[in-house]
C-alpha positions, -999 to +999 in steps of 0.1 A: +001+153+025+004+174+049+041+168+066+042+132+059+065+112+037+051+085+018+064+059-006+036+060-025+008+075-027-026+072-048-052+101-043-079+087-068-078+055-049-070+067-018-044+045-012-010+047+006+014+019-001+046+021+027+079+001+020+098-005+053+137-005+049+159-037+069+164-016+097+127-009+103+114-036+128+097-022+151+064+003+144+072+037+159+050+060+176+056+082+144+047+052+119+013+049+143+005+084+138+014+085+102-012+052+097-040+068+120-038+102+101-040+084+067-071+062+080-088+094+096-091+104+062-102+076+049-070+061+031-063+028+031-025+016+039-005-015+027+025-020+040+054-044+028+088-052+039+118-042+018+124-082+013+089-086+005+098-060-026+131-078-030+124-114-034+084-111-033+070-087-056+053-111-083+028-115-047+033-080-038+017-070-073-005-095-070-017-081-033-021-048-050-043-059-078-066-077-054-072-045-029-078-022-065-101-047-075-119-050-041-118-015-031-123+009-070-149-016-087-125-022-116-138-055-135-115-083-128-117-098-163-101-059-172-072-071-188-043-045-171-057-069-140-050-103-152-038-125-121-032-157-141 
């Protein structure tokens, strides 16, 4: 969107997911500007580390599923979002 590159965006849900690499240790001014850009357009931004993806993908998926259920009026009984 505009001049920003996102790791993942779902326009329908107004959700941006960013994955920070192992060398991404501090939040830069550009990161903050990007975050503010999306928040000002009513997008939510979920940030995860590369380690989260590599070693905790199951937990990461649950976090995203919970976010979707809370923010998109999805029926929690829908089998696509089985959290068990």
